[in-house]
PyMOL commands that place a pseudoatom at each C-alpha (Angstrom):
pseudoatom trace, name=CA, resn=UNK, resi=1, chain=A, elem=C, hetatm=0, pos=[-10.712, 14.943, 4.494]
pseudoatom trace, name=CA, resn=UNK, resi=2, chain=A, elem=C, hetatm=0, pos=[-10.068, 14.187, 0.831]
pseudoatom trace, name=CA, resn=UNK, resi=3, chain=A, elem=C, hetatm=0, pos=[-10.901, 10.473, 1.161]
pseudoatom trace, name=CA, resn=UNK, resi=4, chain=A, elem=C, hetatm=0, pos=[-13.496, 8.669, 3.271]
pseudoatom trace, name=CA, resn=UNK, resi=5, chain=A, elem=C, hetatm=0, pos=[-11.413, 7.117, 6.021]
pseudoatom trace, name=CA, resn=UNK, resi=6, chain=A, elem=C, hetatm=0, pos=[-11.866, 4.142, 8.337]
pseudoatom trace, name=CA, resn=UNK, resi=7, chain=A, elem=C, hetatm=0, pos=[-9.915, 4.280, 11.597]
pseudoatom trace, name=CA, resn=UNK, resi=8, chain=A, elem=C, hetatm=0, pos=[-8.905, 1.964, 14.432]
pseudoatom trace, name=CA, resn=UNK, resi=9, chain=A, elem=C, hetatm=0, pos=[-7.354, 3.925, 17.284]
pseudoatom trace, name=CA, resn=UNK, resi=10, chain=A, elem=C, hetatm=0, pos=[-4.225, 2.785, 19.089]
pseudoatom trace, name=CA, resn=UNK, resi=11, chain=A, elem=C, hetatm=0, pos=[-4.952, 0.100, 21.677]
pseudoatom trace, name=CA, resn=UNK, resi=12, chain=A, elem=C, hetatm=0, pos=[-3.050, 2.053, 24.334]
pseudoatom trace, name=CA, resn=UNK, resi=13, chain=A, elem=C, hetatm=0, pos=[-4.957, 5.254, 23.587]
pseudoatom trace, name=CA, resn=UNK, resi=14, chain=A, elem=C, hetatm=0, pos=[-1.661, 7.010, 22.814]
pseudoatom trace, name=CA, resn=UNK, resi=15, chain=A, elem=C, hetatm=0, pos=[-0.717, 6.695, 19.144]
pseudoatom trace, name=CA, resn=UNK, resi=16, chain=A, elem=C, hetatm=0, pos=[2.885, 7.423, 18.247]
pseudoatom trace, name=CA, resn=UNK, resi=17, chain=A, elem=C, hetatm=0, pos=[2.921, 5.462, 14.986]
pseudoatom trace, name=CA, resn=UNK, resi=18, chain=A, elem=C, hetatm=0, pos=[0.549, 4.842, 12.102]
pseudoatom trace, name=CA, resn=UNK, resi=19, chain=A, elem=C, hetatm=0, pos=[-0.209, 2.130, 9.554]
pseudoatom trace, name=CA, resn=UNK, resi=20, chain=A, elem=C, hetatm=0, pos=[-2.245, 3.142, 6.508]
pseudoatom trace, name=CA, resn=UNK, resi=21, chain=A, elem=C, hetatm=0, pos=[-3.852, 0.318, 4.512]
pseudoatom trace, name=CA, resn=UNK, resi=22, chain=A, elem=C, hetatm=0, pos=[-4.550, 0.845, 0.796]
pseudoatom trace, name=CA, resn=UNK, resi=23, chain=A, elem=C, hetatm=0, pos=[-7.126, -1.621, -0.515]
pseudoatom trace, name=CA, resn=UNK, resi=24, chain=A, elem=C, hetatm=0, pos=[-7.378, -3.376, -3.844]
pseudoatom trace, name=CA, resn=UNK, resi=25, chain=A, elem=C, hetatm=0, pos=[-9.506, -2.876, -6.951]
pseudoatom trace, name=CA, resn=UNK, resi=26, chain=A, elem=C, hetatm=0, pos=[-13.248, -3.149, -6.281]
pseudoatom trace, name=CA, resn=UNK, resi=27, chain=A, elem=C, hetatm=0, pos=[-12.948, -3.214, -2.486]
pseudoatom trace, name=CA, resn=UNK, resi=28, chain=A, elem=C, hetatm=0, pos=[-13.081, -0.447, 0.137]
pseudoatom trace, name=CA, resn=UNK, resi=29, chain=A, elem=C, hetatm=0, pos=[-11.244, 0.652, 3.256]
pseudoatom trace, name=CA, resn=UNK, resi=30, chain=A, elem=C, hetatm=0, pos=[-13.153, -1.740, 5.508]
pseudoatom trace, name=CA, resn=UNK, resi=31, chain=A, elem=C, hetatm=0, pos=[-11.771, -4.637, 3.475]
pseudoatom trace, name=CA, resn=UNK, resi=32, chain=A, elem=C, hetatm=0, pos=[-8.323, -4.305, 5.068]
pseudoatom trace, name=CA, resn=UNK, resi=33, chain=A, elem=C, hetatm=0, pos=[-9.105, -2.624, 8.382]
pseudoatom trace, name=CA, resn=UNK, resi=34, chain=A, elem=C, hetatm=0, pos=[-9.674, -6.041, 9.957]
pseudoatom trace, name=CA, resn=UNK, resi=35, chain=A, elem=C, hetatm=0, pos=[-5.924, -6.640, 9.639]
pseudoatom trace, name=CA, resn=UNK, resi=36, chain=A, elem=C, hetatm=0, pos=[-5.492, -4.055, 12.378]
pseudoatom trace, name=CA, resn=UNK, resi=37, chain=A, elem=C, hetatm=0, pos=[-6.827, -6.474, 15.028]
pseudoatom trace, name=CA, resn=UNK, resi=38, chain=A, elem=C, hetatm=0, pos=[-4.006, -9.054, 14.964]
pseudoatom trace, name=CA, resn=UNK, resi=39, chain=A, elem=C, hetatm=0, pos=[-1.397, -6.322, 14.421]
pseudoatom trace, name=CA, resn=UNK, resi=40, chain=A, elem=C, hetatm=0, pos=[-2.659, -4.104, 17.256]
pseudoatom trace, name=CA, resn=UNK, resi=41, chain=A, elem=C, hetatm=0, pos=[-1.964, -6.799, 19.852]
pseudoatom trace, name=CA, resn=UNK, resi=42, chain=A, elem=C, hetatm=0, pos=[1.753, -6.373, 19.134]
pseudoatom trace, name=CA, resn=UNK, resi=43, chain=A, elem=C, hetatm=0, pos=[1.671, -2.670, 18.227]
pseudoatom trace, name=CA, resn=UNK, resi=44, chain=A, elem=C, hetatm=0, pos=[-0.354, -1.091, 21.070]
pseudoatom trace, name=CA, resn=UNK, resi=45, chain=A, elem=C, hetatm=0, pos=[0.773, 2.458, 20.264]
pseudoatom trace, name=CA, resn=UNK, resi=46, chain=A, elem=C, hetatm=0, pos=[-0.083, 2.239, 16.574]
pseudoatom trace, name=CA, resn=UNK, resi=47, chain=A, elem=C, hetatm=0, pos=[-3.139, 3.810, 14.958]
pseudoatom trace, name=CA, resn=UNK, resi=48, chain=A, elem=C, hetatm=0, pos=[-4.556, 2.177, 11.832]
pseudoatom trace, name=CA, resn=UNK, resi=49, chain=A, elem=C, hetatm=0, pos=[-6.307, 3.888, 8.921]
pseudoatom trace, name=CA, resn=UNK, resi=50, chain=A, elem=C, hetatm=0, pos=[-7.829, 2.529, 5.740]
pseudoatom trace, name=CA, resn=UNK, resi=51, chain=A, elem=C, hetatm=0, pos=[-9.237, 5.075, 3.278]
pseudoatom trace, name=CA, resn=UNK, resi=52, chain=A, elem=C, hetatm=0, pos=[-11.640, 4.314, 0.431]
pseudoatom trace, name=CA, resn=UNK, resi=53, chain=A, elem=C, hetatm=0, pos=[-10.100, 4.813, -3.007]
pseudoatom trace, name=CA, resn=UNK, resi=54, chain=A, elem=C, hetatm=0, pos=[-11.470, 7.962, -4.692]
pseudoatom trace, name=CA, resn=UNK, resi=55, chain=A, elem=C, hetatm=0, pos=[-13.426, 6.356, -7.546]
pseudoatom trace, name=CA, resn=UNK, resi=56, chain=A, elem=C, hetatm=0, pos=[-16.411, 4.057, -7.810]
pseudoatom trace, name=CA, resn=UNK, resi=57, chain=A, elem=C, hetatm=0, pos=[-15.325, 0.782, -9.409]
pseudoatom trace, name=CA, resn=UNK, resi=58, chain=A, elem=C, hetatm=0, pos=[-16.744, 0.200, -12.879]
pseudoatom trace, name=CA, resn=UNK, resi=59, chain=A, elem=C, hetatm=0, pos=[-16.731, -3.589, -12.386]
pseudoatom trace, name=CA, resn=UNK, resi=60, chain=A, elem=C, hetatm=0, pos=[-18.135, -3.429, -8.839]
pseudoatom trace, name=CA, resn=UNK, resi=61, chain=A, elem=C, hetatm=0, pos=[-20.144, -0.232, -8.229]
pseudoatom trace, name=CA, resn=UNK, resi=62, chain=A, elem=C, hetatm=0, pos=[-20.413, -1.090, -4.525]
pseudoatom trace, name=CA, resn=UNK, resi=63, chain=A, elem=C, hetatm=0, pos=[-16.618, -0.942, -4.288]
pseudoatom trace, name=CA, resn=UNK, resi=64, chain=A, elem=C, hetatm=0, pos=[-13.895, 1.525, -5.161]
pseudoatom trace, name=CA, resn=UNK, resi=65, chain=A, elem=C, hetatm=0, pos=[-10.856, 1.746, -7.405]
pseudoatom trace, name=CA, resn=UNK, resi=66, chain=A, elem=C, hetatm=0, pos=[-7.722, 3.872, -7.430]
pseudoatom trace, name=CA, resn=UNK, resi=67, chain=A, elem=C, hetatm=0, pos=[-7.614, 3.854, -11.234]
pseudoatom trace, name=CA, resn=UNK, resi=68, chain=A, elem=C, hetatm=0, pos=[-9.128, 1.844, -14.105]
pseudoatom trace, name=CA, resn=UNK, resi=69, chain=A, elem=C, hetatm=0, pos=[-7.513, -1.404, -15.273]
pseudoatom trace, name=CA, resn=UNK, resi=70, chain=A, elem=C, hetatm=0, pos=[-7.725, -1.978, -19.039]
pseudoatom trace, name=CA, resn=UNK, resi=71, chain=A, elem=C, hetatm=0, pos=[-7.897, -5.794, -18.941]
pseudoatom trace, name=CA, resn=UNK, resi=72, chain=A, elem=C, hetatm=0, pos=[-10.654, -5.624, -16.331]
pseudoatom trace, name=CA, resn=UNK, resi=73, chain=A, elem=C, hetatm=0, pos=[-12.875, -2.784, -17.503]
pseudoatom trace, name=CA, resn=UNK, resi=74, chain=A, elem=C, hetatm=0, pos=[-11.998, -2.075, -21.127]
pseudoatom trace, name=CA, resn=UNK, resi=75, chain=A, elem=C, hetatm=0, pos=[-10.337, 1.273, -20.405]
pseudoatom trace, name=CA, resn=UNK, resi=76, chain=A, elem=C, hetatm=0, pos=[-7.333, 2.443, -22.409]
pseudoatom trace, name=CA, resn=UNK, resi=77, chain=A, elem=C, hetatm=0, pos=[-3.799, 2.565, -21.034]
pseudoatom trace, name=CA, resn=UNK, resi=78, chain=A, elem=C, hetatm=0, pos=[-3.969, 6.359, -21.315]
pseudoatom trace, name=CA, resn=UNK, resi=79, chain=A, elem=C, hetatm=0, pos=[-7.075, 6.405, -19.119]
pseudoatom trace, name=CA, resn=UNK, resi=80, chain=A, elem=C, hetatm=0, pos=[-5.377, 4.084, -16.629]
pseudoatom trace, name=CA, resn=UNK, resi=81, chain=A, elem=C, hetatm=0, pos=[-2.289, 6.325, -16.446]
pseudoatom trace, name=CA, resn=UNK, resi=82, chain=A, elem=C, hetatm=0, pos=[-4.379, 9.480, -16.067]
pseudoatom trace, name=CA, resn=UNK, resi=83, chain=A, elem=C, hetatm=0, pos=[-6.453, 7.780, -13.352]
pseudoatom trace, name=CA, resn=UNK, resi=84, chain=A, elem=C, hetatm=0, pos=[-3.328, 6.707, -11.511]
pseudoatom trace, name=CA, resn=UNK, resi=85, chain=A, elem=C, hetatm=0, pos=[-1.902, 10.233, -11.593]
pseudoatom trace, name=CA, resn=UNK, resi=86, chain=A, elem=C, hetatm=0, pos=[-5.180, 11.732, -10.367]
pseudoatom trace, name=CA, resn=UNK, resi=87, chain=A, elem=C, hetatm=0, pos=[-5.426, 9.136, -7.593]
pseudoatom trace, name=CA, resn=UNK, resi=88, chain=A, elem=C, hetatm=0, pos=[-1.822, 9.815, -6.569]
pseudoatom trace, name=CA, resn=UNK, resi=89, chain=A, elem=C, hetatm=0, pos=[-2.640, 13.505, -6.216]
pseudoatom trace, name=CA, resn=UNK, resi=90, chain=A, elem=C, hetatm=0, pos=[-5.666, 12.758, -4.013]
pseudoatom trace, name=CA, resn=UNK, resi=91, chain=A, elem=C, hetatm=0, pos=[-3.738, 10.204, -1.964]
pseudoatom trace, name=CA, resn=UNK, resi=92, chain=A, elem=C, hetatm=0, pos=[-0.859, 12.633, -1.405]
pseudoatom trace, name=CA, resn=UNK, resi=93, chain=A, elem=C, hetatm=0, pos=[-3.311, 15.274, -0.187]
pseudoatom trace, name=CA, resn=UNK, resi=94, chain=A, elem=C, hetatm=0, pos=[-4.863, 12.700, 2.160]
pseudoatom trace, name=CA, resn=UNK, resi=95, chain=A, elem=C, hetatm=0, pos=[-1.455, 11.699, 3.531]
pseudoatom trace, name=CA, resn=UNK, resi=96, chain=A, elem=C, hetatm=0, pos=[-0.607, 15.367, 4.122]
pseudoatom trace, name=CA, resn=UNK, resi=97, chain=A, elem=C, hetatm=0, pos=[-3.897, 15.879, 5.985]
pseudoatom trace, name=CA, resn=UNK, resi=98, chain=A, elem=C, hetatm=0, pos=[-3.336, 12.799, 8.137]
pseudoatom trace, name=CA, resn=UNK, resi=99, chain=A, elem=C, hetatm=0, pos=[0.178, 13.910, 9.089]
pseudoatom trace, name=CA, resn=UNK, resi=100, chain=A, elem=C, hetatm=0, pos=[-1.121, 17.342, 10.062]
pseudoatom trace, name=CA, resn=UNK, resi=101, chain=A, elem=C, hetatm=0, pos=[-4.089, 16.043, 12.054]
pseudoatom trace, name=CA, resn=UNK, resi=102, chain=A, elem=C, hetatm=0, pos=[-2.307, 13.241, 13.922]
pseudoatom trace, name=CA, resn=UNK, resi=103, chain=A, elem=C, hetatm=0, pos=[1.115, 14.841, 14.330]
pseudoatom trace, name=CA, resn=UNK, resi=104, chain=A, elem=C, hetatm=0, pos=[2.653, 11.421, 13.621]
pseudoatom trace, name=CA, resn=UNK, resi=105, chain=A, elem=C, hetatm=0, pos=[5.843, 11.910, 11.570]
pseudoatom trace, name=CA, resn=UNK, resi=106, chain=A, elem=C, hetatm=0, pos=[6.467, 10.205, 8.247]
pseudoatom trace, name=CA, resn=UNK, resi=107, chain=A, elem=C, hetatm=0, pos=[9.262, 8.087, 9.735]
pseudoatom trace, name=CA, resn=UNK, resi=108, chain=A, elem=C, hetatm=0, pos=[6.689, 6.499, 12.089]
pseudoatom trace, name=CA, resn=UNK, resi=109, chain=A, elem=C, hetatm=0, pos=[4.135, 5.973, 9.305]
pseudoatom trace, name=CA, resn=UNK, resi=110, chain=A, elem=C, hetatm=0, pos=[3.862, 2.819, 7.185]
pseudoatom trace, name=CA, resn=UNK, resi=111, chain=A, elem=C, hetatm=0, pos=[1.917, 2.165, 3.994]
pseudoatom trace, name=CA, resn=UNK, resi=112, chain=A, elem=C, hetatm=0, pos=[0.542, -1.355, 3.581]
pseudoatom trace, name=CA, resn=UNK, resi=113, chain=A, elem=C, hetatm=0, pos=[-1.001, -1.813, 0.157]
pseudoatom trace, name=CA, resn=UNK, resi=114, chain=A, elem=C, hetatm=0, pos=[-2.749, -4.869, -1.263]
pseudoatom trace, name=CA, resn=UNK, resi=115, chain=A, elem=C, hetatm=0, pos=[-3.013, -5.500, -5.034]
pseudoatom trace, name=CA, resn=UNK, resi=116, chain=A, elem=C, hetatm=0, pos=[-3.915, -2.134, -6.616]
pseudoatom trace, name=CA, resn=UNK, resi=117, chain=A, elem=C, hetatm=0, pos=[-3.231, -0.547, -3.234]
pseudoatom trace, name=CA, resn=UNK, resi=118, chain=A, elem=C, hetatm=0, pos=[0.269, -2.045, -3.417]
pseudoatom trace, name=CA, resn=UNK, resi=119, chain=A, elem=C, hetatm=0, pos=[0.729, -0.383, -6.807]
pseudoatom trace, name=CA, resn=UNK, resi=120, chain=A, elem=C, hetatm=0, pos=[-0.314, 2.966, -5.326]
pseudoatom trace, name=CA, resn=UNK, resi=121, chain=A, elem=C, hetatm=0, pos=[1.939, 2.536, -2.282]
pseudoatom trace, name=CA, resn=UNK, resi=122, chain=A, elem=C, hetatm=0, pos=[5.024, 1.725, -4.343]
pseudoatom trace, name=CA, resn=UNK, resi=123, chain=A, elem=C, hetatm=0, pos=[4.247, 4.548, -6.767]
pseudoatom trace, name=CA, resn=UNK, resi=124, chain=A, elem=C, hetatm=0, pos=[3.520, 7.328, -4.259]
pseudoatom trace, name=CA, resn=UNK, resi=125, chain=A, elem=C, hetatm=0, pos=[5.920, 6.684, -1.353]
pseudoatom trace, name=CA, resn=UNK, resi=126, chain=A, elem=C, hetatm=0, pos=[9.212, 7.193, -3.255]
pseudoatom trace, name=CA, resn=UNK, resi=127, chain=A, elem=C, hetatm=0, pos=[7.974, 10.477, -4.728]
pseudoatom trace, name=CA, resn=UNK, resi=128, chain=A, elem=C, hetatm=0, pos=[7.014, 12.201, -1.464]
pseudoatom trace, name=CA, resn=UNK, resi=129, chain=A, elem=C, hetatm=0, pos=[8.994, 14.932, 0.273]
pseudoatom trace, name=CA, resn=UNK, resi=130, chain=A, elem=C, hetatm=0, pos=[9.511, 12.874, 3.446]
pseudoatom trace, name=CA, resn=UNK, resi=131, chain=A, elem=C, hetatm=0, pos=[10.379, 9.193, 3.748]
pseudoatom trace, name=CA, resn=UNK, resi=132, chain=A, elem=C, hetatm=0, pos=[7.911, 6.833, 5.404]
pseudoatom trace, name=CA, resn=UNK, resi=133, chain=A, elem=C, hetatm=0, pos=[9.082, 4.328, 7.999]
pseudoatom trace, name=CA, resn=UNK, resi=134, chain=A, elem=C, hetatm=0, pos=[8.466, 1.650, 5.412]
pseudoatom trace, name=CA, resn=UNK, resi=135, chain=A, elem=C, hetatm=0, pos=[6.237, 0.348, 2.627]
pseudoatom trace, name=CA, resn=UNK, resi=136, chain=A, elem=C, hetatm=0, pos=[4.655, -3.102, 2.528]
pseudoatom trace, name=CA, resn=UNK, resi=137, chain=A, elem=C, hetatm=0, pos=[3.479, -4.189, -0.914]
pseudoatom trace, name=CA, resn=UNK, resi=138, chain=A, elem=C, hetatm=0, pos=[1.309, -7.296, -1.025]
pseudoatom trace, name=CA, resn=UNK, resi=139, chain=A, elem=C, hetatm=0, pos=[0.186, -9.143, -4.160]
pseudoatom trace, name=CA, resn=UNK, resi=140, chain=A, elem=C, hetatm=0, pos=[0.781, -6.167, -6.430]
pseudoatom trace, name=CA, resn=UNK, resi=141, chain=A, elem=C, hetatm=0, pos=[3.303, -4.729, -8.846]
pseudoatom trace, name=CA, resn=UNK, resi=142, chain=A, elem=C, hetatm=0, pos=[5.530, -1.723, -9.411]
pseudoatom trace, name=CA, resn=UNK, resi=143, chain=A, elem=C, hetatm=0, pos=[4.113, 0.681, -11.998]
pseudoatom trace, name=CA, resn=UNK, resi=144, chain=A, elem=C, hetatm=0, pos=[6.559, 2.012, -14.593]
pseudoatom trace, name=CA, resn=UNK, resi=145, chain=A, elem=C, hetatm=0, pos=[9.657, 0.454, -12.985]
pseudoatom trace, name=CA, resn=UNK, resi=146, chain=A, elem=C, hetatm=0, pos=[11.870, 2.076, -15.607]
pseudoatom trace, name=CA, resn=UNK, resi=147, chain=A, elem=C, hetatm=0, pos=[11.079, 5.522, -14.145]
pseudoatom trace, name=CA, resn=UNK, resi=148, chain=A, elem=C, hetatm=0, pos=[11.726, 4.696, -10.501]
pseudoatom trace, name=CA, resn=UNK, resi=149, chain=A, elem=C, hetatm=0, pos=[15.461, 5.424, -10.232]
pseudoatom trace, name=CA, resn=UNK, resi=150, chain=A, elem=C, hetatm=0, pos=[15.115, 8.859, -11.832]
pseudoatom trace, name=CA, resn=UNK, resi=151, chain=A, elem=C, hetatm=0, pos=[11.968, 9.909, -9.974]
pseudoatom trace, name=CA, resn=UNK, resi=152, chain=A, elem=C, hetatm=0, pos=[12.572, 8.527, -6.455]
pseudoatom trace, name=CA, resn=UNK, resi=153, chain=A, elem=C, hetatm=0, pos=[13.055, 11.345, -3.955]
pseudoatom trace, name=CA, resn=UNK, resi=154, chain=A, elem=C, hetatm=0, pos=[12.868, 9.074, -0.909]
pseudoatom trace, name=CA, resn=UNK, resi=155, chain=A, elem=C, hetatm=0, pos=[13.902, 5.461, -0.475]
pseudoatom trace, name=CA, resn=UNK, resi=156, chain=A, elem=C, hetatm=0, pos=[12.058, 3.938, 2.483]
pseudoatom trace, name=CA, resn=UNK, resi=157, chain=A, elem=C, hetatm=0, pos=[12.631, 0.228, 3.183]
pseudoatom trace, name=CA, resn=UNK, resi=158, chain=A, elem=C, hetatm=0, pos=[10.234, -2.003, 1.261]
pseudoatom trace, name=CA, resn=UNK, resi=159, chain=A, elem=C, hetatm=0, pos=[8.762, -5.416, 2.055]
pseudoatom trace, name=CA, resn=UNK, resi=160, chain=A, elem=C, hetatm=0, pos=[7.216, -7.312, -0.851]
pseudoatom trace, name=CA, resn=UNK, resi=161, chain=A, elem=C, hetatm=0, pos=[4.891, -10.255, -0.188]
pseudoatom trace, name=CA, resn=UNK, resi=162, chain=A, elem=C, hetatm=0, pos=[3.303, -12.328, -2.938]
pseudoatom trace, name=CA, resn=UNK, resi=163, chain=A, elem=C, hetatm=0, pos=[1.503, -15.654, -3.076]
pseudoatom trace, name=CA, resn=UNK, resi=164, chain=A, elem=C, hetatm=0, pos=[3.071, -18.157, -5.468]
pseudoatom trace, name=CA, resn=UNK, resi=165, chain=A, elem=C, hetatm=0, pos=[-0.439, -19.277, -6.528]
pseudoatom trace, name=CA, resn=UNK, resi=166, chain=A, elem=C, hetatm=0, pos=[-1.710, -15.760, -7.366]
pseudoatom trace, name=CA, resn=UNK, resi=167, chain=A, elem=C, hetatm=0, pos=[-3.983, -15.946, -10.417]
pseudoatom trace, name=CA, resn=UNK, resi=168, chain=A, elem=C, hetatm=0, pos=[-4.850, -12.224, -10.495]
pseudoatom trace, name=CA, resn=UNK, resi=169, chain=A, elem=C, hetatm=0, pos=[-1.520, -10.410, -10.320]
pseudoatom trace, name=CA, resn=UNK, resi=170, chain=A, elem=C, hetatm=0, pos=[1.217, -12.734, -11.640]
pseudoatom trace, name=CA, resn=UNK, resi=171, chain=A, elem=C, hetatm=0, pos=[3.711, -13.939, -9.033]
pseudoatom trace, name=CA, resn=UNK, resi=172, chain=A, elem=C, hetatm=0, pos=[6.522, -12.847, -11.373]
pseudoatom trace, name=CA, resn=UNK, resi=173, chain=A, elem=C, hetatm=0, pos=[5.613, -9.210, -10.659]
pseudoatom trace, name=CA, resn=UNK, resi=174, chain=A, elem=C, hetatm=0, pos=[7.273, -9.503, -7.242]
pseudoatom trace, name=CA, resn=UNK, resi=175, chain=A, elem=C, hetatm=0, pos=[10.673, -10.269, -8.767]
pseudoatom trace, name=CA, resn=UNK, resi=176, chain=A, elem=C, hetatm=0, pos=[10.286, -7.453, -11.309]
pseudoatom trace, name=CA, resn=UNK, resi=177, chain=A, elem=C, hetatm=0, pos=[9.475, -4.983, -8.527]
pseudoatom trace, name=CA, resn=UNK, resi=178, chain=A, elem=C, hetatm=0, pos=[12.291, -6.243, -6.312]
pseudoatom trace, name=CA, resn=UNK, resi=179, chain=A, elem=C, hetatm=0, pos=[14.823, -5.961, -9.137]
pseudoatom trace, name=CA, resn=UNK, resi=180, chain=A, elem=C, hetatm=0, pos=[13.801, -2.392, -10.009]
pseudoatom trace, name=CA, resn=UNK, resi=181, chain=A, elem=C, hetatm=0, pos=[13.754, -1.292, -6.363]
pseudoatom trace, name=CA, resn=UNK, resi=182, chain=A, elem=C, hetatm=0, pos=[17.135, -2.877, -5.682]
pseudoatom trace, name=CA, resn=UNK, resi=183, chain=A, elem=C, hetatm=0, pos=[18.628, -1.286, -8.803]
pseudoatom trace, name=CA, resn=UNK, resi=184, chain=A, elem=C, hetatm=0, pos=[17.353, 2.087, -7.550]
pseudoatom trace, name=CA, resn=UNK, resi=185, chain=A, elem=C, hetatm=0, pos=[19.169, 1.469, -4.225]
pseudoatom trace, name=CA, resn=UNK, resi=186, chain=A, elem=C, hetatm=0, pos=[16.136, 0.702, -2.045]
pseudoatom trace, name=CA, resn=UNK, resi=187, chain=A, elem=C, hetatm=0, pos=[16.461, -1.667, 0.906]
pseudoatom trace, name=CA, resn=UNK, resi=188, chain=A, elem=C, hetatm=0, pos=[14.201, -4.532, -0.179]
pseudoatom trace, name=CA, resn=UNK, resi=189, chain=A, elem=C, hetatm=0, pos=[12.865, -7.579, 1.646]
pseudoatom trace, name=CA, resn=UNK, resi=190, chain=A, elem=C, hetatm=0, pos=[10.683, -10.211, 0.000]
pseudoatom trace, name=CA, resn=UNK, resi=191, chain=A, elem=C, hetatm=0, pos=[8.538, -13.107, 1.155]
pseudoatom trace, name=CA, resn=UNK, resi=192, chain=A, elem=C, hetatm=0, pos=[7.104, -15.806, -1.087]
pseudoatom trace, name=CA, resn=UNK, resi=193, chain=A, elem=C, hetatm=0, pos=[3.798, -16.823, 0.475]
pseudoatom trace, name=CA, resn=UNK, resi=194, chain=A, elem=C, hetatm=0, pos=[3.695, -20.542, -0.338]
pseudoatom trace, name=CA, resn=UNK, resi=195, chain=A, elem=C, hetatm=0, pos=[0.372, -21.889, -1.544]
pseudoatom trace, name=CA, resn=UNK, resi=196, chain=A, elem=C, hetatm=0, pos=[-1.321, -18.487, -1.281]
pseudoatom trace, name=CA, resn=UNK, resi=197, chain=A, elem=C, hetatm=0, pos=[-3.524, -17.201, -4.106]
pseudoatom trace, name=CA, resn=UNK, resi=198, chain=A, elem=C, hetatm=0, pos=[-4.513, -13.522, -4.468]
pseudoatom trace, name=CA, resn=UNK, resi=199, chain=A, elem=C, hetatm=0, pos=[-4.772, -12.730, -0.789]
pseudoatom trace, name=CA, resn=UNK, resi=200, chain=A, elem=C, hetatm=0, pos=[-2.865, -12.173, 2.436]
pseudoatom trace, name=CA, resn=UNK, resi=201, chain=A, elem=C, hetatm=0, pos=[-1.729, -15.256, 4.311]
pseudoatom trace, name=CA, resn=UNK, resi=202, chain=A, elem=C, hetatm=0, pos=[-0.780, -15.552, 7.966]
pseudoatom trace, name=CA, resn=UNK, resi=203, chain=A, elem=C, hetatm=0, pos=[2.891, -15.698, 6.969]
pseudoatom trace, name=CA, resn=UNK, resi=204, chain=A, elem=C, hetatm=0, pos=[2.563, -12.434, 5.037]
pseudoatom trace, name=CA, resn=UNK, resi=205, chain=A, elem=C, hetatm=0, pos=[0.890, -10.677, 7.937]
pseudoatom trace, name=CA, resn=UNK, resi=206, chain=A, elem=C, hetatm=0, pos=[3.567, -11.996, 10.294]
pseudoatom trace, name=CA, resn=UNK, resi=207, chain=A, elem=C, hetatm=0, pos=[6.300, -10.669, 8.017]
pseudoatom trace, name=CA, resn=UNK, resi=208, chain=A, elem=C, hetatm=0, pos=[4.546, -7.306, 7.873]
pseudoatom trace, name=CA, resn=UNK, resi=209, chain=A, elem=C, hetatm=0, pos=[4.416, -7.132, 11.665]
pseudoatom trace, name=CA, resn=UNK, resi=210, chain=A, elem=C, hetatm=0, pos=[8.101, -7.983, 11.971]
pseudoatom trace, name=CA, resn=UNK, resi=211, chain=A, elem=C, hetatm=0, pos=[8.991, -5.404, 9.309]
pseudoatom trace, name=CA, resn=UNK, resi=212, chain=A, elem=C, hetatm=0, pos=[7.006, -2.640, 11.044]
pseudoatom trace, name=CA, resn=UNK, resi=213, chain=A, elem=C, hetatm=0, pos=[8.431, -3.563, 14.441]
pseudoatom trace, name=CA, resn=UNK, resi=214, chain=A, elem=C, hetatm=0, pos=[12.018, -3.503, 13.125]
pseudoatom trace, name=CA, resn=UNK, resi=215, chain=A, elem=C, hetatm=0, pos=[11.581, -0.122, 11.452]
pseudoatom trace, name=CA, resn=UNK, resi=216, chain=A, elem=C, hetatm=0, pos=[9.821, 1.692, 14.286]
for i in range(1, 216): cmd.bond("trace and resi %d" % i, "trace and resi %d" % (i + 1))
show_as sticks, trace
zoom trace
């Protein structure tokens, strides 16, 4: 396996769908795996996975990062872009391995990314050979939105969730992402999480559950 992976098996013991969580900067896979508990009650045939990002985080050596962030760690934009591309390659290999090992098709697989994991989800999913059942981007942004329309091979439905009190990733990033995705002919849903800072509120998790349920 290309990435260390944390797994919660389907409650029913028979997984026919999959949710893959992608964590934020400085965290690890365990950080989001707890979300599987409230979701699993309503999605008994769904398996949940949450891999660790491939790199140790410069700002939090106990955690992981998908790529460096210049304003956080003093890296250059070139280093950030190169890190993103390298992480995308590793993530794609991981997703290929998971599909092969589980036999769960892309159309029954959902990416749920938080913060930097949202950035990775929105960057990788449209450029894959097969379309996922959907992508849920929480409290993140769309990287290089100007390239999306030309580079998108697949256009899975997308749910964007963002707290209007986010002081880490500006709330305005949700509208920018939604506009670029809509312009590129994606089916886009958005939820403003009222009073929520940089995190996932109960309303956001509820919207994610509804989105997954509708697209299964």
